C-alpha positions as CSV (number, residue, x, y, z in Angstrom):
1,M,-8.6,4.7,-11.2
2,K,-8.7,3.4,-7.6
3,I,-6.1,4.2,-5.1
4,G,-4.7,0.6,-5.0
5,E,-4.2,0.7,-8.7
6,V,-2.5,4.1,-8.5
7,I,-0.1,2.7,-5.8
8,A,0.6,-0.4,-7.8
9,R,1.4,1.6,-11.0
10,A,3.5,4.1,-9.1
11,R,5.5,1.3,-7.4
12,R,6.2,-0.4,-10.7
13,A,7.2,2.9,-12.4
14,A,9.6,3.5,-9.5
15,G,11.1,0.0,-10.0
16,L,10.1,-1.2,-6.5
17,K,8.9,-4.6,-5.5
18,Q,6.0,-4.9,-3.1
19,K,8.4,-6.0,-0.3
20,E,10.6,-2.9,-0.9
21,L,7.8,-0.4,-0.8
22,A,6.2,-2.0,2.2
23,A,9.5,-1.8,4.1
24,A,10.0,1.8,3.1
25,A,6.5,2.7,4.2
26,G,6.6,0.7,7.4
27,V,3.6,-1.4,6.5
28,H,3.1,-5.2,6.3
29,V,3.6,-6.5,2.8
30,Q,0.3,-8.3,3.0
31,T,-1.5,-5.0,3.6
32,L,0.1,-3.6,0.4
33,K,-0.9,-6.7,-1.5
34,R,-4.5,-6.4,-0.3
35,L,-4.6,-2.7,-1.2
36,E,-3.1,-3.2,-4.7
37,G,-5.6,-6.0,-5.2
38,G,-8.6,-3.8,-4.6
39,G,-9.0,-4.2,-0.9
40,G,-9.2,-1.4,1.6
41,A,-6.6,0.2,3.9
42,G,-6.6,2.8,6.5
43,Y,-5.8,6.5,6.0
44,S,-2.4,6.3,7.8
45,T,-1.4,3.3,5.7
46,V,-2.2,5.1,2.4
47,R,-0.4,8.2,3.6
48,A,2.7,6.2,4.6
49,L,2.8,4.6,1.1
50,E,2.3,8.0,-0.5
51,K,5.3,9.4,1.5
52,A,7.5,6.4,0.5
53,L,6.5,6.7,-3.1
54,G,7.1,10.4,-3.1
55,K,10.7,9.8,-2.2
56,A,10.9,7.7,-5.3
57,G,9.4,10.6,-7.4
58,A,5.7,9.4,-7.7
59,S,2.7,11.4,-6.6
60,W,-1.0,11.6,-7.3
61,T,-3.9,13.9,-6.9
62,E,-7.5,13.0,-6.3
63,T,-9.9,14.0,-9.1
64,D,-13.6,13.8,-9.7
65,D,-13.1,10.5,-11.5
66,G,-10.6,8.9,-9.1
67,F,-6.9,9.7,-9.0
68,E,-4.3,11.1,-11.4
69,L,-0.8,9.7,-11.2
70,R,2.3,11.6,-11.8
71,V,5.8,10.0,-11.8
72,S,9.0,11.9,-12.2
73,L,11.8,9.5,-11.7
74,K,15.4,10.4,-11.2
75,S,17.9,9.0,-13.6
76,K,20.2,6.3,-12.2
77,K,23.9,7.1,-12.8
């Protein structure tokens, strides 16, 4: 799994729209769309998205085959 796919899956699992995640991470929504679509992004962009998704309970680790996604979402009361 590529990092863009991991971010897209984590975003959807967290119930966030692209615009919401981009705003939370401080990146342009077009950058997020490009990354999720298979394009590249800089290290700082990926780390900003990772931090924003981490606050929503999503994280991932790099493996030999790509990335492994873990999502632990808080229940909404």
